[in-house]
N, C-alpha and C positions, 0 to 999 in steps of 0.2 A: 428500415429504421431500426436502430439498435435498441435492444431491451435494457441495456446497461444505463443506469442513471444514479445520481446521488440520492441517497435516502438516509436521513438522520436517524431513522428508526431501525436501520439494518445493523445488527450487532457486529458483523465483520467489518463494516465500514467505520463503526464507532471505534473499533480496536485500532485501525489505521490512524484515525484522528487523534486518539489518545496517545499513540506512539509519537506522532509528530509533536503534540503538545508537550510530551515528556522530554523530547529532545530540546525544545525551547526552554521550558520551565525548569527542568531538573538538571539538564546538562549544559545550559547556558548558550546553546547555539542560537544564531540569528534565524529568522524565518527563512532567509535565503540559504543558509547552511543546512537547515533541516530538509529543505527540498532537494538540495544536492545529495544528501544522504539517501533520501527516497529514490532519487534517480539511480544511485549506485545499487540500492536494493533491487530495483526493477531489473537492472542489467544482470545482476548476479543470480536472480531467481527465474528469469524468463524461461530458460531451457527446462528447468524442473517443472515449472507450471505448465509448459507446453506438453510435456510428457503426461502429466496428471490429466490434462484436458483430453488428450487422446484416449486415455484409459476410461474416463467417464463416458465418452461417446460410444464406447464399444458395447 
């Protein structure tokens, strides 16, 4: 079972939510568009986060 879960009290998760809200409220994106941006961010940061994860496990 995965230890990863949604936690509204987690500051890092709050930052992601605030970013998505900003895309909708401040930049005028639709919810669908904001999630497309999130997917692009995931694609473009995956490799870097994978490397960071390897370093943390050392």
